[in-house]
N, C-alpha and C positions, 0 to 999 in steps of 0.2 A: 644173324651174324656179320659182324665186319667183313669188310672184304678180305678176302686171303684166311678169315679164319676158319677153321673144320669143328667139326665134332669132337673130334681128340685133344681139341684147346678145351673146349667149354666143360667138358667133362671132369677134369681134374679141379677147375675151378667150383665149379656146383657143388664135387664131392667134400670141396673146405667146407661147406655149410654143414656136411654132419658133424666135423669137428664144434664147429657153431653153437652143435648143439647141447655138447656137454655141459653148458652153463647150466641145462636143466637138469641135474643131476643133483642141484641145491636142493630140489624139493622133496625127494624123499632119502636124500641124506639127513636134512634137515630130521625128519621124522626119526629115523634110526640111531642117530644120533642122542637126541632128545629121549628115547628109550633108554638105550644103552647107559647113559650116564645121569638119569634122573633128572633133565631139566626142567624148568621152568621155560614157557612158549617164549617170552621174553628172551631168556639166555639163551634158548636154542636158534631164536632167528635172529640173533649174531652173527650167525654162519651165512646167511643169505646176504647181511651186511656186509662182511668183512668182503666177499666177492664182489656185490655189486658197487661197493663206494669206490674202487680201483674204475669206472667208468665215469665217476665224477671227476678224478684226477689226473688220469692219463689219455682222454679222448682226445681232447686236444692237442697234446705234445705230439702223440701218434699222427695225428694228420700233418704236425707240420713236417716230422720226423720220415714221414713217409715219400714225400716230397725230395728228401737227400736220398733216402734209403731204395727208395723203388716200391710199388705195389706189392709183386711179388716177393722180396726178400721180407718184406715186412711178415706176408702172411707166413713165411715160412719159419720165423723168428716169433711168431706166434705159438705155432705148432711145438716146436722144439719149450718154451714154456709149459705149456699144455702138458705136456709127456711128462714131465718133474714132475706137475702138480698131481698126475694120478698115480704115481710110483710113491710119494709119499704115504698115504694112510697104508701101503702094502708094507711099508717099512716100520713103521710106528703108529698103532690106536690110540689114539688119546684126543682128549677136547683140546687142546691147546696145537697138537698137530693138526688136528682137523682142520681149525683155522689156519693155519699157514696153509693146508694144501691149497683148500678155497679162496685163501688170499692170489696164492700163483694164478690157480684156475681165473680169476677174477682179473688179474694182469694180462696173462696169455686171451682169453677170450675180449678183454676190451680189443686188445690190437687187431683179432682176427676181424672183430666187427667192424671195426674204423677201415680196415684195407680190403677185404675182399670183397666188399659191395663196389668198392670204386673199380678194383682188378675185374669185375664182371664187364664194366663197361667197355673195356678194352677190348672182348671177343662177343660182344653182344651190341647189336644195333641199338640206336635210342630208341627207335619204334615199338620192340620189342623187351625194351628194359623193364617194366612193372610186372607183365608174366615173367619174365627172367628169374625177379627176384622173388618172385612167388613162388616159383618153383623150388628155388633156393632155400625158402623157407620150409616148402614142403620134405626136403631132403633134413633140413635145420630138425623137425618133428618128427622124422624118422626116428633119430637119434633121441629126441626126449621122452617118445612111449616106450620103446627100449630098454631105456635105463632104470626104470622100477620095473619091468618084466623080468632081469637080468638078475636085478637084484633080489629081488623074492625066490627067483628058482636059484640063486648061489644059497641063499639062507636057508631055505628047504632042505633043499638036496647034498648040501655042501655044511652048512651051520655056520658060513662066510659071506655075508651080504657084499662085503668090500671085494670081492671077487669082479665085482663090477668093472673097479678101475681098474683090472689088469686086461680085461678085454677089450674099454676103452685104449688103455695104452696102445694095444698093438693096432689097432684102429688106427690111432695118431700118426705113428709110423709109416705105416702104407699110404696115408692122404700125402703127409708131409715129400715122400718120397717120387710120388707122382707127379705132383707138383713140380718138383726139382728137375724131374726129368721132361718138364712141357716146356718147350718154347712159346714164349709169349709175349709180344711187342708192343712195351709203352710208349706212348708219346710224351717227349722230353716236354718236362715240367718246368713253366716259363718263372722264374723267383723274380719276385718282386717283395715289395713290403707288406704286401696283405699275407705274405705267408708267415703269420706271426701269431701269437698268441691275442692282440690288437686288433688285427685284422681280420681272425676268425671271431671273436667275440662282436665286434663292430658287425656282423650278420645277422644279431639277434636286433638288429634295430629295422629291419625288414619285418615287417608285422606278420607275414606270412611265415617266413623260417623262423619266429616267435613261436607262430601260432601251431608251426608242425612240430617245433622242438618239443614243446610242452606235451605234444599229443604223445611222444615218445615216450617222456617219463610215466607218462599216466597209464600208455597200452602196456608197457612191461611191467607197471606195477601191478596192475590186474592179472598177468601173464603170470608174474612171480608168486603174487598173492593168492593166486586159484592153485597152482602148483604144491604153495609148501602145506595150504590149509584143509586140502580137500580131503588126505587122510583123517586129520585133527577131527573136523566137523561131520566126516561121516563116523568114526569113532566114539563122539559123542553123543550125535545123533540118533545112530542106529545100534550103538553097541557092539560094533564087530572090531576084533583084533585088527594090530596093523598091517598083517601080510596082506588079508584081505582089504583093507582100508587102502594101500598102498595101489592097488590095482586101479580106484577111481582116479588117481593121478594117468595112471595110462590110458584109461578112458579118454581123459579129457585130452591128451596128447593123439591118438588114435582121431579124435574128433577135428583136433587143429591138423592132422596130416592128410585126412580128406577134404579136410576144406583148405588147403593151400592147394591141395591136385586140381580141387575144382576150380578155385579163382585163377590159378596157370592155367587154364583153358579158357575161363568166361571174361578173364579182364585185359586178353587178348582183343575183343568185341564191345566190353560192356567200359561205361565210364567208372573208372575209377572211384572218383567223389561219389557218387550216387550209391555205389556197392558199399561205401565205407559209410553213408549216413544210412542206408536203409538196417545195414548188421547190426548199428549201434541203436536205431530205433526199436530193435528185436530184441536185444540184449540184457537192457534193464528191465524189462518185466520177467524174462527168463531166469535172471537172475534173484529178483523178489519172490519169485515162484518157489525157487530151490532152497529161500531161507524160511518159505512157511510152511513146507510140505515134510511131513515126517516117517514119508513113505522110501526106503532105500532104492527101488524102481524109478520113483517120481524125482528122487533129487540125481540120478547116473542120469536121467534123460535129459534134466538141465544142463548138468555137466557138460553132455553129448553136445548139446544145442550151443552152448555157451563155447564151446573148442571149436566149432564153425565159425562162427561169429566173429572170432576174435583173431582167427587165423592169420585175414590179409589185412590187416587193417596197418601194422610195422611198414610191410613192404610197399602198401599205396600210400603211405604217409612219406616215406623216405626216396619213392621214386618222386611224388612230387616234388621235394626239395632238391632231389639232383638236378631234375629238369627246371628248376626253377633259375639255379644260377650254374648251369653246367661246367662252366670255367672255373669255378671255385670247388668241383666235387670233391679236391680231399681236404678244404675246411671244411666243406658241409657235410661230408661225414662222418669227421671229427667231433663237431658239434653236436649233430644229432645223437651219435652215439654216449656222449656225457649225459644224454635223458636216459638213456639206461639205467642210470643209479637211482630211476624211480624204482627199482626191484628193489634194492637196498631201504628206501625210505619207508615205501608202502606197509612190505611186510613187517617192518619194525613195529609201524604203528597200528598194524592189525594185530601185533605180538602183546601189544601192550593194553588194549582194548579186551582180546582175549581173556588173556589174565584178569581183568577186573569184573566182564559180563558175561563170558563162555566166545565160544568158537562162532556163534550165531551174530553176535554183536561182532566180532572182528572180522566176518565176512561181509558185513554191511559196509563194513568202512570201502568197499569196491564201488558201491552206487556212486558215491560222488565222483571216483575217479571214471566209471562210464558215461556218467552225465556231461563230465567236461569232453569226452572223445564227442560224446553226441555233438555239443555245441560245437567242435571243431569241426565238425564234417558239416553243419550249416555252412559255417563260414566259410569254408572251404569253397562252397557251392557257390556262394556269393562273390569268388574273388575274381 
């Protein structure tokens, strides 16, 4: 931690990663919305596209806005928007309203992902940043795996899966109030010509920043692609109902939670680049095995393994970028979070392929993304 920082200042910032995890509700929600309104895969996958499209539109402007508004205030603004998004499905449940709700969630999540990571640098030392970001991803993953479980329990016990939105709305209020009541010192930002759209995009001229930006595009694409497709893949391959198939998504996020927790410890001592490389080297054959097996437990085993392997990639990549140019942390954060739009593009491609050739073909699209991640890991190692 920084000098003068305390556990009481770090915890509300880290808990903000739980609210960041609300983005992963789109996976199980896509499956329920598809079922409730009898949608095609292509149309159902408009839900994650509506959400993640905002990362492409708002990330860089948020990084610039954060220079003026401050990191903490920007995080709080994101929580207000996310809270409103959680309420809308409870007010009216139809496909257009779900698109609006997840669009708002996309706006709120874009803002929190851009601002929360740099805010953490105000309370954590640079040499602990990678492990702290990974701990944040661990907390984010808790929200991710709880979502399908709460939705499943609400559907089976109360006949209404949408109660999950009420639970997360209450938690968002608690998180926001905790952060508001916590004083955090932010170093004043030096205003310069670099704090602009042109200055932010000019960062992509740095080959390392460009490499890491594309890595964010593909790792988020893999994450959202698995999140949204695992239930449909299990339903098609194993013939089980959505209530059971949705637990495959929870298993994936349990694995990501375990992986992020282990990574937060291991990355204190181990090289993030080597960790990244080994993870991707194992992930590709794991996905191939999952696509080839027809056994439920075999598929679930590979789902769990994939969750472990991708758990730390985002934080490793993000930390490497922030360390590359720490004086440009706000702009780099905005630029990299723009790459989260990969969560809109890749699932949409998967949906189109799935409608044409089935869920196995759609899932195979992720092999391309994992291939790039392995390439970027090797390139980063040489850097």
